[in-house]
N, CA, C, O and the ligand as a Tripos MOL2 file, in Angstrom:
@<TRIPOS>MOLECULE
protein
  293   291    74     0     0
PROTEIN
NO_CHARGES

@<TRIPOS>ATOM
      1 N         105.8710  103.6870  115.3530 N.3       1 MET1
      2 CA        106.2300  102.9110  114.1490 C.3       1 MET1
      3 C         107.7440  102.7470  114.0480 C.2       1 MET1
      4 O         108.3120  102.8370  112.9590 O.2       1 MET1
      5 N         108.3940  102.5070  115.1840 N.am      2 THR2
      6 CA        109.8510  102.3820  115.1590 C.3       2 THR2
      7 C         110.2740  101.0280  115.7060 C.2       2 THR2
      8 O         111.3480  100.8920  116.2920 O.2       2 THR2
      9 N         109.4130  100.0150  115.5070 N.am      3 SER3
     10 CA        109.7140   98.7020  116.0500 C.3       3 SER3
     11 C         110.6840   97.9180  115.1570 C.2       3 SER3
     12 O         111.2070   96.8770  115.5550 O.2       3 SER3
     13 N         110.9160   98.4380  113.9420 N.am      4 LYS4
     14 CA        111.8340   97.7470  113.0380 C.3       4 LYS4
     15 C         113.2820   97.9980  113.4610 C.2       4 LYS4
     16 O         113.6080   99.0620  113.9860 O.2       4 LYS4
     17 N         114.1230   97.0330  113.2330 N.am      5 SER5
     18 CA        115.5280   97.1810  113.5810 C.3       5 SER5
     19 C         116.1930   98.1450  112.6010 C.2       5 SER5
     20 O         115.7070   98.3170  111.4830 O.2       5 SER5
     21 N         117.2930   98.7720  113.0020 N.am      6 PRO6
     22 CA        117.9960   99.6970  112.1040 C.3       6 PRO6
     23 C         118.3960   99.0460  110.7850 C.2       6 PRO6
     24 O         118.3700   99.6860  109.7330 O.2       6 PRO6
     25 N         118.7670   97.7670  110.8490 N.am      7 GLU7
     26 CA        119.1490   97.0430  109.6320 C.3       7 GLU7
     27 C         117.9700   96.9210  108.6820 C.2       7 GLU7
     28 O         118.0930   97.1320  107.4750 O.2       7 GLU7
     29 N         116.8070   96.5690  109.2660 N.am      8 MET8
     30 CA        115.5920   96.4310  108.4690 C.3       8 MET8
     31 C         115.1980   97.7830  107.8850 C.2       8 MET8
     32 O         114.8040   97.8840  106.7230 O.2       8 MET8
     33 N         115.3090   98.8000  108.6960 N.am      9 GLU9
     34 CA        114.9640  100.1490  108.2610 C.3       9 GLU9
     35 C         115.8450  100.5700  107.0870 C.2       9 GLU9
     36 O         115.3640  101.1600  106.1210 O.2       9 GLU9
     37 N         117.1210  100.2670  107.1780 N.am     10 LYS10
     38 CA        118.0620  100.6070  106.1080 C.3      10 LYS10
     39 C         117.7380   99.8210  104.8430 C.2      10 LYS10
     40 O         117.7720  100.3540  103.7340 O.2      10 LYS10
     41 N         117.4280   98.5620  105.0310 N.am     11 PHE11
     42 CA        117.0720   97.7060  103.8960 C.3      11 PHE11
     43 C         115.8490   98.2620  103.1670 C.2      11 PHE11
     44 O         115.8350   98.3530  101.9390 O.2      11 PHE11
     45 N         114.8290   98.6300  103.9330 N.am     12 LEU12
     46 CA        113.6060   99.1680  103.3440 C.3      12 LEU12
     47 C         113.8770  100.4840  102.6280 C.2      12 LEU12
     48 O         113.3230  100.7490  101.5610 O.2      12 LEU12
     49 N         114.7260  101.2960  103.2200 N.am     13 ASN13
     50 CA        115.0880  102.5630  102.5850 C.3      13 ASN13
     51 C         115.7820  102.3360  101.2530 C.2      13 ASN13
     52 O         115.4580  102.9790  100.2540 O.2      13 ASN13
     53 N         116.7300  101.4250  101.2460 N.am     14 ASP14
     54 CA        117.4680  101.1200  100.0200 C.3      14 ASP14
     55 C         116.5350  100.5480   98.9640 C.2      14 ASP14
     56 O         116.6030  100.9180   97.7920 O.2      14 ASP14
     57 N         115.6630   99.6410   99.3930 N.am     15 LEU15
     58 CA        114.7250   99.0020   98.4720 C.3      15 LEU15
     59 C         113.7830  100.0370   97.8560 C.2      15 LEU15
     60 O         113.5220  100.0220   96.6530 O.2      15 LEU15
     61 N         113.2890  100.9170   98.6880 N.am     16 THR16
     62 CA        112.3750  101.9530   98.2110 C.3      16 THR16
     63 C         113.0670  102.8760   97.2260 C.2      16 THR16
     64 O         112.4790  103.2900   96.2280 O.2      16 THR16
     65 N         114.3090  103.1910   97.5120 N.am     17 LYS17
     66 CA        115.0740  104.0670   96.6250 C.3      17 LYS17
     67 C         115.2640  103.4180   95.2580 C.2      17 LYS17
     68 O         115.1930  104.0760   94.2200 O.2      17 LYS17
     69 N         115.5100  102.1030   95.2880 N.am     18 ILE18
     70 CA        115.6970  101.3650   94.0360 C.3      18 ILE18
     71 C         114.3810  101.2850   93.2620 C.2      18 ILE18
     72 O         114.3460  101.5190   92.0540 O.2      18 ILE18
     73 N         113.3060  100.9530   93.9700 N.am     19 LEU19
     74 CA        112.0050  100.7620   93.3240 C.3      19 LEU19
     75 C         111.3930  102.0590   92.8260 C.2      19 LEU19
     76 O         110.8530  102.1150   91.7210 O.2      19 LEU19
     77 N         111.4790  103.0990   93.6420 N.am     20 TYR20
     78 CA        110.7290  104.3150   93.3420 C.3      20 TYR20
     79 C         111.6160  105.5380   93.1360 C.2      20 TYR20
     80 O         111.1380  106.5850   92.7020 O.2      20 TYR20
     81 N         112.9000  105.4110   93.4440 N.am     21 GLY21
     82 CA        113.7920  106.5500   93.2970 C.3      21 GLY21
     83 C         113.5160  107.6530   94.2950 C.2      21 GLY21
     84 O         113.8660  108.8110   94.0720 O.2      21 GLY21
     85 N         112.8850  107.2840   95.3980 N.am     22 ARG22
     86 CA        112.5740  108.2930   96.4150 C.3      22 ARG22
     87 C         112.9750  107.8040   97.7920 C.2      22 ARG22
     88 O         113.0120  106.6040   98.0640 O.2      22 ARG22
     89 N         113.2740  108.7640   98.6550 N.am     23 GLU23
     90 CA        113.5420  108.4290  100.0460 C.3      23 GLU23
     91 C         112.2310  108.1540  100.7680 C.2      23 GLU23
     92 O         111.2100  108.7790  100.4830 O.2      23 GLU23
     93 N         112.2680  107.2200  101.6970 N.am     24 ARG24
     94 CA        111.0920  107.0230  102.5370 C.3      24 ARG24
     95 C         111.0540  108.1040  103.6150 C.2      24 ARG24
     96 O         112.0370  108.8130  103.8340 O.2      24 ARG24
     97 N         109.9320  108.2170  104.2690 N.am     25 HIS25
     98 CA        109.7600  109.1610  105.3700 C.3      25 HIS25
     99 C         110.0220  110.6020  104.9520 C.2      25 HIS25
    100 O         110.4660  111.4160  105.7610 O.2      25 HIS25
    101 N         109.7510  110.9120  103.7090 N.am     26 SER26
    102 CA        109.8730  112.2860  103.2620 C.3      26 SER26
    103 C         108.5330  113.0000  103.4000 C.2      26 SER26
    104 O         108.4020  114.1700  103.0420 O.2      26 SER26
    105 N         107.5380  112.2820  103.9240 N.am     27 GLY27
    106 CA        106.2100  112.8570  104.0870 C.3      27 GLY27
    107 C         105.3660  112.7310  102.8440 C.2      27 GLY27
    108 O         104.2380  113.2210  102.7960 O.2      27 GLY27
    109 N         105.9120  112.0710  101.8340 N.am     28 ALA28
    110 CA        105.1800  111.9010  100.5860 C.3      28 ALA28
    111 C         105.0580  110.4280  100.2550 C.2      28 ALA28
    112 O         105.8380  109.6030  100.7300 O.2      28 ALA28
    113 N         104.0650  110.1090   99.4330 N.am     29 CYS29
    114 CA        103.9240  108.7470   98.9450 C.3      29 CYS29
    115 C         105.1150  108.4210   98.0510 C.2      29 CYS29
    116 O         105.4700  109.2160   97.1810 O.2      29 CYS29
    117 N         105.7330  107.2660   98.2530 N.am     30 VAL30
    118 CA        106.9360  106.9380   97.4860 C.3      30 VAL30
    119 C         106.6220  106.6120   96.0300 C.2      30 VAL30
    120 O         107.4910  106.7300   95.1660 O.2      30 VAL30
    121 N         105.3860  106.2020   95.7530 N.am     31 ALA31
    122 CA        105.0470  105.7840   94.3900 C.3      31 ALA31
    123 C         104.6030  106.9500   93.5200 C.2      31 ALA31
    124 O         105.1150  107.1200   92.4130 O.2      31 ALA31
    125 N         103.6580  107.7580   94.0000 N.am     32 CYS32
    126 CA        103.1340  108.8450   93.1730 C.3      32 CYS32
    127 C         103.7110  110.1970   93.5680 C.2      32 CYS32
    128 O         103.5420  111.1800   92.8470 O.2      32 CYS32
    129 N         104.3960  110.2500   94.7180 N.am     33 GLY33
    130 CA        105.0440  111.4850   95.1300 C.3      33 GLY33
    131 C         104.1040  112.5140   95.7190 C.2      33 GLY33
    132 O         104.4880  113.6610   95.9450 O.2      33 GLY33
    133 N         102.8490  112.0960   95.9720 N.am     34 SER34
    134 CA        101.8800  113.0310   96.5400 C.3      34 SER34
    135 C         102.2940  113.4640   97.9380 C.2      34 SER34
    136 O         102.6090  112.6390   98.7950 O.2      34 SER34
    137 N         102.2860  114.7610   98.1440 N.am     35 HIS35
    138 CA        102.6480  115.2810   99.4610 C.3      35 HIS35
    139 C         101.4210  115.4630  100.3470 C.2      35 HIS35
    140 O         101.5270  115.9100  101.4890 O.2      35 HIS35
    141 N         100.2570  115.1110   99.8080 N.am     36 LYS36
    142 CA         99.0300  115.3390  100.5560 C.3      36 LYS36
    143 C          98.5750  114.0830  101.2770 C.2      36 LYS36
    144 O          97.3770  113.8210  101.3920 O.2      36 LYS36
    145 N          99.5280  113.3160  101.7570 N.am     37 VAL37
    146 CA         99.1840  112.0990  102.4740 C.3      37 VAL37
    147 C          98.8940  112.4370  103.9350 C.2      37 VAL37
    148 O          99.7580  112.9590  104.6390 O.2      37 VAL37
    149 N          97.6840  112.1380  104.3830 N.am     38 SER38
    150 CA         97.3430  112.3650  105.7850 C.3      38 SER38
    151 C          96.5200  111.1930  106.3100 C.2      38 SER38
    152 O          96.0250  110.3690  105.5420 O.2      38 SER38
    153 N          96.3860  111.1380  107.6130 N.am     39 VAL39
    154 CA         95.6990  110.0150  108.2450 C.3      39 VAL39
    155 C          94.2900  109.8300  107.6830 C.2      39 VAL39
    156 O          93.8230  108.7020  107.5210 O.2      39 VAL39
    157 N          93.6190  110.9390  107.3860 N.am     40 GLU40
    158 CA         92.2360  110.8840  106.9170 C.3      40 GLU40
    159 C          92.1130  110.2080  105.5480 C.2      40 GLU40
    160 O          91.0390  109.7380  105.1730 O.2      40 GLU40
    161 N          93.2150  110.1650  104.8130 N.am     41 ASP41
    162 CA         93.1780  109.5610  103.4880 C.3      41 ASP41
    163 C          93.0080  108.0420  103.5510 C.2      41 ASP41
    164 O          92.5950  107.4100  102.5780 O.2      41 ASP41
    165 N          93.3280  107.4770  104.6960 N.am     42 PHE42
    166 CA         93.3530  106.0230  104.7620 C.3      42 PHE42
    167 C          92.0240  105.4510  105.2100 C.2      42 PHE42
    168 O          91.3570  105.9800  106.0990 O.2      42 PHE42
    169 N          91.6610  104.3560  104.5680 N.am     43 ARG43
    170 CA         90.3510  103.7410  104.7610 C.3      43 ARG43
    171 C          90.2130  103.1640  106.1560 C.2      43 ARG43
    172 O          89.1640  103.2810  106.7890 O.2      43 ARG43
    173 N          91.2740  102.5450  106.6240 N.am     44 ASP44
    174 CA         91.2210  101.9280  107.9440 C.3      44 ASP44
    175 C          92.6180  101.8680  108.5590 C.2      44 ASP44
    176 O          93.6050  102.2740  107.9450 O.2      44 ASP44
    177 N          92.6740  101.3600  109.7650 N.am     45 ALA45
    178 CA         93.9410  101.3050  110.4920 C.3      45 ALA45
    179 C          94.9730  100.4480  109.7730 C.2      45 ALA45
    180 O          96.1720  100.7210  109.8100 O.2      45 ALA45
    181 N          94.4740   99.4040  109.1170 N.am     46 LEU46
    182 CA         95.3730   98.5010  108.3970 C.3      46 LEU46
    183 C          96.0930   99.2350  107.2640 C.2      46 LEU46
    184 O          97.2960   99.0680  107.0580 O.2      46 LEU46
    185 N          95.3330  100.0470  106.5400 N.am     47 SER47
    186 CA         95.9170  100.8090  105.4340 C.3      47 SER47
    187 C          96.9300  101.8210  105.9510 C.2      47 SER47
    188 O          97.9670  102.0540  105.3310 O.2      47 SER47
    189 N          96.6130  102.4170  107.0960 N.am     48 TYR48
    190 CA         97.5300  103.3960  107.6730 C.3      48 TYR48
    191 C          98.8110  102.7160  108.1640 C.2      48 TYR48
    192 O          99.9080  103.2630  108.0440 O.2      48 TYR48
    193 N          98.6480  101.5200  108.7150 N.am     49 THR49
    194 CA         99.8110  100.7430  109.1440 C.3      49 THR49
    195 C         100.6760  100.4010  107.9430 C.2      49 THR49
    196 O         101.9040  100.4620  108.0020 O.2      49 THR49
    197 N         100.0080  100.0400  106.8490 N.am     50 GLU50
    198 CA        100.7270   99.7200  105.6200 C.3      50 GLU50
    199 C         101.5260  100.9300  105.1350 C.2      50 GLU50
    200 O         102.6470  100.7880  104.6470 O.2      50 GLU50
    201 N         100.9470  102.1020  105.2730 N.am     51 TYR51
    202 CA        101.6620  103.3310  104.8940 C.3      51 TYR51
    203 C         102.9310  103.4910  105.7270 C.2      51 TYR51
    204 O         103.9630  103.9410  105.2310 O.2      51 TYR51
    205 N         102.8330  103.1140  107.0010 N.am     52 GLY52
    206 CA        103.9970  103.1910  107.8800 C.3      52 GLY52
    207 C         105.1110  102.2660  107.4210 C.2      52 GLY52
    208 O         106.2880  102.5300  107.6670 O.2      52 GLY52
    209 N         104.7360  101.1790  106.7510 N.am     53 ILE53
    210 CA        105.7160  100.2030  106.2860 C.3      53 ILE53
    211 C         106.2160  100.5560  104.8840 C.2      53 ILE53
    212 O         107.4210  100.6090  104.6410 O.2      53 ILE53
    213 N         105.2900  100.7920  103.9800 N.am     54 SER54
    214 CA        105.6630  100.9340  102.5740 C.3      54 SER54
    215 C         105.6870  102.3720  102.0810 C.2      54 SER54
    216 O         106.2190  102.6530  101.0070 O.2      54 SER54
    217 N         105.1010  103.3050  102.8760 N.am     55 ASN55
    218 CA        104.9970  104.7100  102.4540 C.3      55 ASN55
    219 C         104.2090  104.8750  101.1550 C.2      55 ASN55
    220 O         104.4990  105.7580  100.3470 O.2      55 ASN55
    221 N         103.2180  104.0210  100.9680 N.am     56 LEU56
    222 CA        102.3080  104.1570   99.8290 C.3      56 LEU56
    223 C         101.0140  104.7900  100.3100 C.2      56 LEU56
    224 O         100.4740  104.3840  101.3390 O.2      56 LEU56
    225 N         100.5010  105.7880   99.5750 N.am     57 CYS57
    226 CA         99.2290  106.3940   99.9350 C.3      57 CYS57
    227 C          98.0950  105.4110   99.6490 C.2      57 CYS57
    228 O          98.3060  104.3790   99.0110 O.2      57 CYS57
    229 N          96.8950  105.7360  100.1240 N.am     58 GLN58
    230 CA         95.7630  104.8220   99.9510 C.3      58 GLN58
    231 C          95.5500  104.4580   98.4860 C.2      58 GLN58
    232 O          95.3380  103.2940   98.1440 O.2      58 GLN58
    233 N          95.6100  105.4540   97.6440 N.am     59 GLU59
    234 CA         95.3710  105.2400   96.2150 C.3      59 GLU59
    235 C          96.3810  104.2470   95.6290 C.2      59 GLU59
    236 O          96.0100  103.3330   94.8930 O.2      59 GLU59
    237 N          97.6330  104.4340   95.9590 N.am     60 CYS60
    238 CA         98.6800  103.5600   95.4220 C.3      60 CYS60
    239 C          98.6250  102.1770   96.0490 C.2      60 CYS60
    240 O          98.9470  101.1840   95.3950 O.2      60 CYS60
    241 N          98.2210  102.1050   97.3090 N.am     61 GLN61
    242 CA         98.0160  100.7870   97.9230 C.3      61 GLN61
    243 C          96.9280  100.0370   97.1810 C.2      61 GLN61
    244 O          97.0710   98.8480   96.8950 O.2      61 GLN61
    245 N          95.8300  100.7350   96.8630 N.am     62 ASP62
    246 CA         94.7280  100.1100   96.1310 C.3      62 ASP62
    247 C          95.2110   99.5540   94.8010 C.2      62 ASP62
    248 O          94.9090   98.4160   94.4420 O.2      62 ASP62
    249 N          95.9610  100.3670   94.0800 N.am     63 LYS63
    250 CA         96.4830   99.9380   92.7780 C.3      63 LYS63
    251 C          97.4020   98.7360   92.9290 C.2      63 LYS63
    252 O          97.2880   97.7490   92.2020 O.2      63 LYS63
    253 N          98.3120   98.8430   93.8860 N.am     64 THR64
    254 CA         99.3020   97.7870   94.0780 C.3      64 THR64
    255 C          98.6450   96.4770   94.4720 C.2      64 THR64
    256 O          98.9430   95.4260   93.9050 O.2      64 THR64
    257 N          97.7430   96.5480   95.4540 N.am     65 PHE65
    258 CA         97.1660   95.3120   95.9720 C.3      65 PHE65
    259 C          96.0830   94.7530   95.0620 C.2      65 PHE65
    260 O          95.8200   93.5500   95.0630 O.2      65 PHE65
    261 N          95.4610   95.6240   94.2920 N.am     66 LYS66
    262 CA         94.4780   95.1370   93.3180 C.3      66 LYS66
    263 C          95.1890   94.2960   92.2540 C.2      66 LYS66
    264 O          94.6990   93.2480   91.8330 O.2      66 LYS66
    265 N          96.3360   94.7790   91.8430 N.am     67 THR67
    266 CA         97.1370   94.0560   90.8630 C.3      67 THR67
    267 C          97.5260   92.6820   91.3900 C.2      67 THR67
    268 O          97.4890   91.6880   90.6640 O.2      67 THR67
    269 N          97.8980   92.6450   92.6580 N.am     68 LEU68
    270 CA         98.3150   91.3810   93.2610 C.3      68 LEU68
    271 C          97.1290   90.4390   93.4110 C.2      68 LEU68
    272 O          97.2440   89.2380   93.1680 O.2      68 LEU68
    273 N          95.9780   90.9990   93.8170 N.am     69 LYS69
    274 CA         94.8170   90.1610   94.1120 C.3      69 LYS69
    275 C          94.1680   89.6080   92.8410 C.2      69 LYS69
    276 O          93.6330   88.5000   92.8540 O.2      69 LYS69
    277 N          94.2120   90.3720   91.7400 N.am     70 THR70
    278 CA         93.5400   89.9170   90.5360 C.3      70 THR70
    279 C          94.1590   88.6340   89.9960 C.2      70 THR70
    280 O          93.5270   87.9080   89.2290 O.2      70 THR70
    281 N          95.3870   88.3590   90.3930 N.am     71 ARG71
    282 CA         96.0320   87.1360   89.9350 C.3      71 ARG71
    283 C          95.3990   85.8990   90.5880 C.2      71 ARG71
    284 O          95.4220   84.8070   90.0200 O.2      71 ARG71
    285 N          94.8330   86.0870   91.7860 N.am     72 LYS72
    286 CA         94.2780   84.9480   92.5030 C.3      72 LYS72
    287 C          92.9140   84.5320   91.9700 C.2      72 LYS72
    288 O          92.5840   83.3460   91.9470 O.2      72 LYS72
    289 N          92.0990   85.5400   91.5310 N.am     73 LYS73
    290 CA         90.7250   85.2460   91.1470 C.3      73 LYS73
    291 C          90.6170   84.6640   89.7350 C.2      73 LYS73
    292 O          89.5160   84.3660   89.2730 O.2      73 LYS73
    293 ZN        100.5640  107.4040   96.0800 Zn       74 ZN74
@<TRIPOS>BOND
     1     1     2 1
     2     2     3 1
     3     3     4 2
     4     3     5 am
     5     5     6 1
     6     6     7 1
     7     7     8 2
     8     7     9 am
     9     9    10 1
    10    10    11 1
    11    11    12 2
    12    11    13 am
    13    13    14 1
    14    14    15 1
    15    15    16 2
    16    15    17 am
    17    17    18 1
    18    18    19 1
    19    19    20 2
    20    19    21 am
    21    21    22 1
    22    22    23 1
    23    23    24 2
    24    23    25 am
    25    25    26 1
    26    26    27 1
    27    27    28 2
    28    27    29 am
    29    29    30 1
    30    30    31 1
    31    31    32 2
    32    31    33 am
    33    33    34 1
    34    34    35 1
    35    35    36 2
    36    35    37 am
    37    37    38 1
    38    38    39 1
    39    39    40 2
    40    39    41 am
    41    41    42 1
    42    42    43 1
    43    43    44 2
    44    43    45 am
    45    45    46 1
    46    46    47 1
    47    47    48 2
    48    47    49 am
    49    49    50 1
    50    50    51 1
    51    51    52 2
    52    51    53 am
    53    53    54 1
    54    54    55 1
    55    55    56 2
    56    55    57 am
    57    57    58 1
    58    58    59 1
    59    59    60 2
    60    59    61 am
    61    61    62 1
    62    62    63 1
    63    63    64 2
    64    63    65 am
    65    65    66 1
    66    66    67 1
    67    67    68 2
    68    67    69 am
    69    69    70 1
    70    70    71 1
    71    71    72 2
    72    71    73 am
    73    73    74 1
    74    74    75 1
    75    75    76 2
    76    75    77 am
    77    77    78 1
    78    78    79 1
    79    79    80 2
    80    79    81 am
    81    81    82 1
    82    82    83 1
    83    83    84 2
    84    83    85 am
    85    85    86 1
    86    86    87 1
    87    87    88 2
    88    87    89 am
    89    89    90 1
    90    90    91 1
    91    91    92 2
    92    91    93 am
    93    93    94 1
    94    94    95 1
    95    95    96 2
    96    95    97 am
    97    97    98 1
    98    98    99 1
    99    99   100 2
   100    99   101 am
   101   101   102 1
   102   102   103 1
   103   103   104 2
   104   103   105 am
   105   105   106 1
   106   106   107 1
   107   107   108 2
   108   107   109 am
   109   109   110 1
   110   110   111 1
   111   111   112 2
   112   111   113 am
   113   113   114 1
   114   114   115 1
   115   115   116 2
   116   115   117 am
   117   117   118 1
   118   118   119 1
   119   119   120 2
   120   119   121 am
   121   121   122 1
   122   122   123 1
   123   123   124 2
   124   123   125 am
   125   125   126 1
   126   126   127 1
   127   127   128 2
   128   127   129 am
   129   129   130 1
   130   130   131 1
   131   131   132 2
   132   131   133 am
   133   133   134 1
   134   134   135 1
   135   135   136 2
   136   135   137 am
   137   137   138 1
   138   138   139 1
   139   139   140 2
   140   139   141 am
   141   141   142 1
   142   142   143 1
   143   143   144 2
   144   143   145 am
   145   145   146 1
   146   146   147 1
   147   147   148 2
   148   147   149 am
   149   149   150 1
   150   150   151 1
   151   151   152 2
   152   151   153 am
   153   153   154 1
   154   154   155 1
   155   155   156 2
   156   155   157 am
   157   157   158 1
   158   158   159 1
   159   159   160 2
   160   159   161 am
   161   161   162 1
   162   162   163 1
   163   163   164 2
   164   163   165 am
   165   165   166 1
   166   166   167 1
   167   167   168 2
   168   167   169 am
   169   169   170 1
   170   170   171 1
   171   171   172 2
   172   171   173 am
   173   173   174 1
   174   174   175 1
   175   175   176 2
   176   175   177 am
   177   177   178 1
   178   178   179 1
   179   179   180 2
   180   179   181 am
   181   181   182 1
   182   182   183 1
   183   183   184 2
   184   183   185 am
   185   185   186 1
   186   186   187 1
   187   187   188 2
   188   187   189 am
   189   189   190 1
   190   190   191 1
   191   191   192 2
   192   191   193 am
   193   193   194 1
   194   194   195 1
   195   195   196 2
   196   195   197 am
   197   197   198 1
   198   198   199 1
   199   199   200 2
   200   199   201 am
   201   201   202 1
   202   202   203 1
   203   203   204 2
   204   203   205 am
   205   205   206 1
   206   206   207 1
   207   207   208 2
   208   207   209 am
   209   209   210 1
   210   210   211 1
   211   211   212 2
   212   211   213 am
   213   213   214 1
   214   214   215 1
   215   215   216 2
   216   215   217 am
   217   217   218 1
   218   218   219 1
   219   219   220 2
   220   219   221 am
   221   221   222 1
   222   222   223 1
   223   223   224 2
   224   223   225 am
   225   225   226 1
   226   226   227 1
   227   227   228 2
   228   227   229 am
   229   229   230 1
   230   230   231 1
   231   231   232 2
   232   231   233 am
   233   233   234 1
   234   234   235 1
   235   235   236 2
   236   235   237 am
   237   237   238 1
   238   238   239 1
   239   239   240 2
   240   239   241 am
   241   241   242 1
   242   242   243 1
   243   243   244 2
   244   243   245 am
   245   245   246 1
   246   246   247 1
   247   247   248 2
   248   247   249 am
   249   249   250 1
   250   250   251 1
   251   251   252 2
   252   251   253 am
   253   253   254 1
   254   254   255 1
   255   255   256 2
   256   255   257 am
   257   257   258 1
   258   258   259 1
   259   259   260 2
   260   259   261 am
   261   261   262 1
   262   262   263 1
   263   263   264 2
   264   263   265 am
   265   265   266 1
   266   266   267 1
   267   267   268 2
   268   267   269 am
   269   269   270 1
   270   270   271 1
   271   271   272 2
   272   271   273 am
   273   273   274 1
   274   274   275 1
   275   275   276 2
   276   275   277 am
   277   277   278 1
   278   278   279 1
   279   279   280 2
   280   279   281 am
   281   281   282 1
   282   282   283 1
   283   283   284 2
   284   283   285 am
   285   285   286 1
   286   286   287 1
   287   287   288 2
   288   287   289 am
   289   289   290 1
   290   290   291 1
   291   291   292 2
@<TRIPOS>SUBSTRUCTURE
     1 MET1         2 RESIDUE 1 A MET
     2 THR2         6 RESIDUE 1 A THR
     3 SER3        10 RESIDUE 1 A SER
     4 LYS4        14 RESIDUE 1 A LYS
     5 SER5        18 RESIDUE 1 A SER
     6 PRO6        22 RESIDUE 1 A PRO
     7 GLU7        26 RESIDUE 1 A GLU
     8 MET8        30 RESIDUE 1 A MET
     9 GLU9        34 RESIDUE 1 A GLU
    10 LYS10       38 RESIDUE 1 A LYS
    11 PHE11       42 RESIDUE 1 A PHE
    12 LEU12       46 RESIDUE 1 A LEU
    13 ASN13       50 RESIDUE 1 A ASN
    14 ASP14       54 RESIDUE 1 A ASP
    15 LEU15       58 RESIDUE 1 A LEU
    16 THR16       62 RESIDUE 1 A THR
    17 LYS17       66 RESIDUE 1 A LYS
    18 ILE18       70 RESIDUE 1 A ILE
    19 LEU19       74 RESIDUE 1 A LEU
    20 TYR20       78 RESIDUE 1 A TYR
    21 GLY21       82 RESIDUE 1 A GLY
    22 ARG22       86 RESIDUE 1 A ARG
    23 GLU23       90 RESIDUE 1 A GLU
    24 ARG24       94 RESIDUE 1 A ARG
    25 HIS25       98 RESIDUE 1 A HIS
    26 SER26      102 RESIDUE 1 A SER
    27 GLY27      106 RESIDUE 1 A GLY
    28 ALA28      110 RESIDUE 1 A ALA
    29 CYS29      114 RESIDUE 1 A CYS
    30 VAL30      118 RESIDUE 1 A VAL
    31 ALA31      122 RESIDUE 1 A ALA
    32 CYS32      126 RESIDUE 1 A CYS
    33 GLY33      130 RESIDUE 1 A GLY
    34 SER34      134 RESIDUE 1 A SER
    35 HIS35      138 RESIDUE 1 A HIS
    36 LYS36      142 RESIDUE 1 A LYS
    37 VAL37      146 RESIDUE 1 A VAL
    38 SER38      150 RESIDUE 1 A SER
    39 VAL39      154 RESIDUE 1 A VAL
    40 GLU40      158 RESIDUE 1 A GLU
    41 ASP41      162 RESIDUE 1 A ASP
    42 PHE42      166 RESIDUE 1 A PHE
    43 ARG43      170 RESIDUE 1 A ARG
    44 ASP44      174 RESIDUE 1 A ASP
    45 ALA45      178 RESIDUE 1 A ALA
    46 LEU46      182 RESIDUE 1 A LEU
    47 SER47      186 RESIDUE 1 A SER
    48 TYR48      190 RESIDUE 1 A TYR
    49 THR49      194 RESIDUE 1 A THR
    50 GLU50      198 RESIDUE 1 A GLU
    51 TYR51      202 RESIDUE 1 A TYR
    52 GLY52      206 RESIDUE 1 A GLY
    53 ILE53      210 RESIDUE 1 A ILE
    54 SER54      214 RESIDUE 1 A SER
    55 ASN55      218 RESIDUE 1 A ASN
    56 LEU56      222 RESIDUE 1 A LEU
    57 CYS57      226 RESIDUE 1 A CYS
    58 GLN58      230 RESIDUE 1 A GLN
    59 GLU59      234 RESIDUE 1 A GLU
    60 CYS60      238 RESIDUE 1 A CYS
    61 GLN61      242 RESIDUE 1 A GLN
    62 ASP62      246 RESIDUE 1 A ASP
    63 LYS63      250 RESIDUE 1 A LYS
    64 THR64      254 RESIDUE 1 A THR
    65 PHE65      258 RESIDUE 1 A PHE
    66 LYS66      262 RESIDUE 1 A LYS
    67 THR67      266 RESIDUE 1 A THR
    68 LEU68      270 RESIDUE 1 A LEU
    69 LYS69      274 RESIDUE 1 A LYS
    70 THR70      278 RESIDUE 1 A THR
    71 ARG71      282 RESIDUE 1 A ARG
    72 LYS72      286 RESIDUE 1 A LYS
    73 LYS73      290 RESIDUE 1 A LYS
    74 ZN74       293 GROUP 0 **** ****
């Protein structure tokens, strides 16, 4: 999960810090701060990939994306 450029990585880190007040890659979900994030928590590979990008646990991904999707229906 290191295909992002250093600039992009820095941007994401800064953005996450602004949005959630937490550092990424601390081993915890950036939104709820849960330290119990593990591969088994994720429903599928896509969700796990998303965690690699956004550092959101499955639960917080569900909340976030449900909010986004309900606007479409
Ligand atoms: Zn979470």
